[in-house]
Each structure stands twice: as C-alpha cells, then as structure tokens.
N, C-alpha and C positions, 0 to 999 in steps of 0.2 A: 557536748562536742560542738565545735564551731562548724557552721555550714560552709561547704566549699563554694567559692565564688569563681566562676569561669570568666576570664578576661579575654576580650578581643583587642587587638592593636591595629589601628588604621594609620598607615604611614610608617615606613620602616627605616627612617634615617638614624642619625647618631643618637639622638635623645631617646629613641625607642629602645635602642640597645641597652642604655643605662636603666631605663624604667623596668624593662623585662628582667634584667639582672637583679634588680631589687625585689621584683615580685617573687623571685625564688627564695627570698628570705622570709616570706610570709607563709606560714604553714598551710593555711586554708585558701591560698590563692593558686589558681591554675591558669596557665597560658593555654587557652582553648582554641583561639583562632587568630591568624594574622592576615593582613591584606595589604597589597601594594598595587601600584599601576603596572608593575612588572611581575609576571608569574614566576620568573626565575628568581627574582629577589625574594619573593614571598616564600618560595620553596626552600631557598638557602637559609633564610631567617628561621623558618619553622624547624629545619633540621638542626640548626645551631642551638635553639632553645627548647626543643622538644614540644613544639606546638602540635596540638591534635589535628587542626585543620589549617589549610593555607589557601589563599585566593589571589587571583591576578587582577581583581577589580574590587572596589569598595562595595559596589552594589551586590556582587555575589555573596560577600560576607554577611549581608543583611538576612540572607536565607539560612544561615548556619544555625542549627538548633542549639538551644541551651546556653547561649551567650547571656551572661548576667549584666555585663557592663563593658563599654568600649572606651579605651584610651585613645584620643585623637592626637597624633604626633605628626601630622602633615604640615606643610608650610603655612605661614601666617594667612595668606589670602584664601586658603582652602578651609580654614577652620569653620567658617560660617556655613558653607554648603555641606561639609562633612557632618557637622553637628546636626543640621536639619535633617539630613538623610537618616541618621540613627534615631533621632527623636520621632520622626515619622513612623518608624517601625517599633516605637515604644521601647527602644534600647537605651538604658541610662548611659550618660556620657561624662567622662572626665576629659576636658578639652585643654590642650596645652596653651600656655600664655604666648602672646597676647590673645585674649578670648576671640577677637575678631579684628577687622581692619578699622572699624569706626563704631560710633554709638548706635547708628541705625541698625547695623548688623547684630550688635549685642541685644538690642531690644527685640529683634525678630527671633533670635535664638531663645531668649527667655519666654517670649510669647508661645513658642512651640513647646517648650518644656511645660508650661502651664496648661496649654490646650490638650496635650497628650498625657498630662499628669505623670511625667517621667523625669527622673532625677537628672540634674545638670549642674556641673561645677567647673569653674576655671582652675586649671592645674598650676596655681602659683604656689609651688612646693615650699617656698620659704616660710609661708604662713604656718606650716605644720611642724617645722623643725623644733627640736628641744631648745635651741638657742632663742628662738622667737618667743616661745612659751615662757622662758625664764626672764627675758627682758620685760615682757608684759607684767609678770609677777612683781618684779622689782619696782616698776612704775606704780602698780596698784598698791604696793606696800609703802609707797611714799619715800622710798630710799633716796631718790635724787630730788625730791620735792616736786614742785610744779614745773612742767616742761616749758622751757623758754625758747627752744629752737632745735632744729635738726640739720645735720650736715651729712651728706652721703654722696659717694662717687663710685663709678664703675667704669673702668677703662682697660682696654687691652689693644695691643698693636696687631691689627688684622693684616694678613697678607692681601695685597691688592690684586683682585681678580675681576676684571671688568665684566666678565661673563658670569661671575658667581652670584649666588642669591643675595649675599650681604651687600653687594653693590648694585642691586637691581631695584629700581623704584617700584616696579609692578609686583615685586615679591615682598614688598614691605621692608626692603633693605635699609641699612643705616643704623645708627646708634640707638635711636629712641625706642623702637619696638623691641629690639633684641635685648638691650641691657639697661636702657634708660628707665624702663618699666620698673626695675627693682628699687632705685632711689625714690621714685614716685610712689610706689607701693608702700614703702616704709613711712613716708611723710603722711600718706592718707591713713595708714593704720594708726599712727600715733597722734596726728593733729586734725584729722578729718579733711574736709574740703576747704581750700583757701578762699579768701575773699578777693585776692588779686594774684595774677600770674604775670611774670615777666620771663621771656625765653628768647634765646638767640642761638642760632646754629651756624656752623660752617658747612656749606654745601659743596661737595666735591664735584669732580668732572663728570661723574655718572648721575649727578643730581640727587644723591642721597645725603642725609645729614651724617657727616663724619664725626662731628663733635656737637654736643648740645649742652648749654648751660641754662639752668632754670632757677628762678627765685619765686617761692610761694609766700605770700603774706597772709597772716591770720590775725584774728582779734588779739588784743593785748600786746601788739607789736611783736608777735612771734614770727620767726622767719624759718623757712626750710631752704637751704642752699644745696642744690642738686646738680650733678654733673655726670655726663656719659660720653665716652669716646671710643671709636674704633681706630684711632690714630696713635694713641699712646697708652702705655701701661700706667695705671695710677695705683694709689694705695689701696683702693677698693675697700675702704673702711666706712663705718657710719658712727657718728657722734650724736648722742641724745643729751642735750644740755638741760640742766634743771637748776633750781634755786639752791639745792644742797650739794650738787656735784654733777658728774657726767658719767654716762655709760658709753663706753667705746665697744662697738661690735667689731671684732678684729677681722682682718682680711682672710678670705673674701667674704664680706659681710652677709651676702645672700645665702651662703652655705657655711657659715662660720661654725667652728667648734669651740670658740671661747669668747668671753666678753671680759672687759676690764672695768672695774668700778674705780672711778676717780673722784672720791668724795672730798669735800672741802676740808682742808687741814688734816687729812688722813693719808696714810700710805696707799698706793695703788693695790687693788686686790683683783687677782685673776680668778675667773670661774670657768672651768673646763667642762666640756660635754663630749660624750662619745656616741657615735652611731655607726652601725654597720652599713656597708654599701655606699651608694652615692647620695642617699638622703631622700630618695623618691618614695621609699616604702611608707613614710608617714602620711603623705597625702593619699596613697592607695588604701592604707588601712582606715583612714578617715572616711573615705567613700564607702568602703565595704561595711563599716559599722552602720552607716545611715541607709544603705540599700534595703535593709530589713525593717526600717522604721516607717515605710510608706510615706516618705516626704520627697519633695522635689529639689531641695537645696540643703546645704550644710550650714549650720549656724556660725561657724568660724570663717566661712568663705561664701556668704549668701549672694544671691543674684544682685542685690542692691549694691554690694561692694564692687562687683564687677562693672556695674553700670557707672558708678562714681569713678572708678579707675579709668575706664575708657573715656569718660567725659574729660578727665584731666589730660589724658594723652591727646585727645582731639583739640583741646584748648592750647596745649603746648605747640602742637603742629601749626595751628592757625597763627599763633603769635610768632613762631620762629620761621615760618615760611617753608615748612616741610610738607611735601606733596606726593601722594601716590596716585598717579593719573587714572589708572583703570578702576581702582576701587574707592576713589575719593568721593564720598557722598556727604561730606560735612557742609 
C-alpha cells in the first residue's frame, strides 16, 4: 500500500488551482494545507478543494503538523524567500518555475537544501510529461541521428494591463521568465550549455521584454533558435533537427500530446499521448516517489540543471538588456 503524502500549497493563484486539481488524480496524495496572504482566499480555496487546514500567512502554515511537502506557487520574486522559509523548517519543496529571479538566489536555495538535508526541486513540469520522455527515447535510439539544431517558440497575445504582474518589472514580468524559459529549457535538455549566446528583446513602455529572440551556438556548428513573445500568438512548436530527420513537438510544445516524426525520405508519422488533467500530476508523482528515498534532489531535474537554466536566463537578460530593478543581483 502506498504511503499517503500530505501536500501544502503556498500561493493560491491560477496555477495552484490547476496543480491541486491534478493532485486529486493521484490516489495517495492529500491536500493537507493551503496558505495565502489573504485569510479569506485561503479559506475559499480550502473549501473548494477540501483542504484540511488553511492559513492567512505563509509563516503560519510552517507550524501545521504532518505536512510532507510544499508546492510553492507564489509570484516569481517570492520563490526564493518562500523556499528558504520552508527549507528552514525542513519541509521539502517543489517550487514553481522560474526557480528564482537570478543565479545568486538559486545558489542560496540549493545551499539551504543541502544544509537542511531537505528535498528541493524546480517545478518545470514539461520535464516529466510523457511527450518529453518519448522524445528523449527517440533521440537515445538514434531515430533522427545526431542532433544538428533546435528551434522552439512560445508566443501568446497578452492583454495589456499596465498594473498587472506580466507588465511589472519588479514582479519579473515580460516574456522571458514566463514563457521564454520553455524554449531555453528544451535547448538545455537536448544540447546542454551553449558556447555563445546572442539575444535581443523589444522592451515595452513598462520596461518589460515583450518579445525576446535568442540564438545559442554550440560545438560542431549546432544552433538553437529560440523565441518568446507576449505580443503575438505563435505556432508554439519545437523542432529537433537531426542527420536522419526531424522531431516536431506539436503545439503547444511545452504541454504537447503529440509529436511528428519527419524522417528523411519517409512519410510523416504522428505519435500521440494521452494524460488526464492538466499534466502537473507527473511532476507531483516524481516528487512523491523521491521523498521516501532520503535524497535532496530528483535525478531528472537535479539542482545542477536548475543552476544551468538560471545561468542561461541571466546571460540572456544581460545580452538583451532585460532588467528587474529590485531583484537584479546579476
């Protein structure tokens, strides 16, 4: 019989609703406690999803008995402090992406995980989806040969709201941290760290990057061509080019349920996947599996990967002139 795992949720915005809905698909997962900066919001969320406990502050939830792990779904700039709060109380953490605002904060979070011997993982859910697993299997099986390049885009037309989080520099607004992280994640997963980065951004009137173009150059003349935008809808596909053909991860590639194999001199072949819910259950199940192993990181999303990912985000920011005044320690 599987051990029941009691989850706490810190930060109760839109993504927390999706994550908790998916927790209900996991038989041995229980929504044990929720916390918000608003007691009323916490109470309403708890009532909607049958949470056992609710709190009007994050600090209060740290005293809640029997929490096994906390999912941090607060805004980008709070990830660092919220994670440190949980780790200080030796509560394992699954922290929503981006892990933090910069590399300095990520290093501090990992140091706290190590010093408290407490599990910590970045919630980059795409890493655990069946689609990603299949893509890596196809590459390992040499189906498309040696990878020669990657192309990935993510764009949507956001409603302009000068007072909203997405257009606020100090909230980590703009395209890069919200959606540009997905093309960068894919390039890092498939090609590793680049030797050279070129990046350019269009900066809007609230000083956030509304569009960001990135070129990563690797050894053997491999290139990753990456794009993110909150100004325009884009195809939001990913192409993995190889010497024997191409894998297209179909739209939207970060949550895709199909890939298309485009092998040289062969007819296209579609491969489909099904998963219940929104797709967050896979990262939750991955965390739950490793909580019982007395380790502080997951092998598929180790601390070192999050360090490398944030290093690339920092390098892109510097190259493209993207700036978060309050939290910029680059």
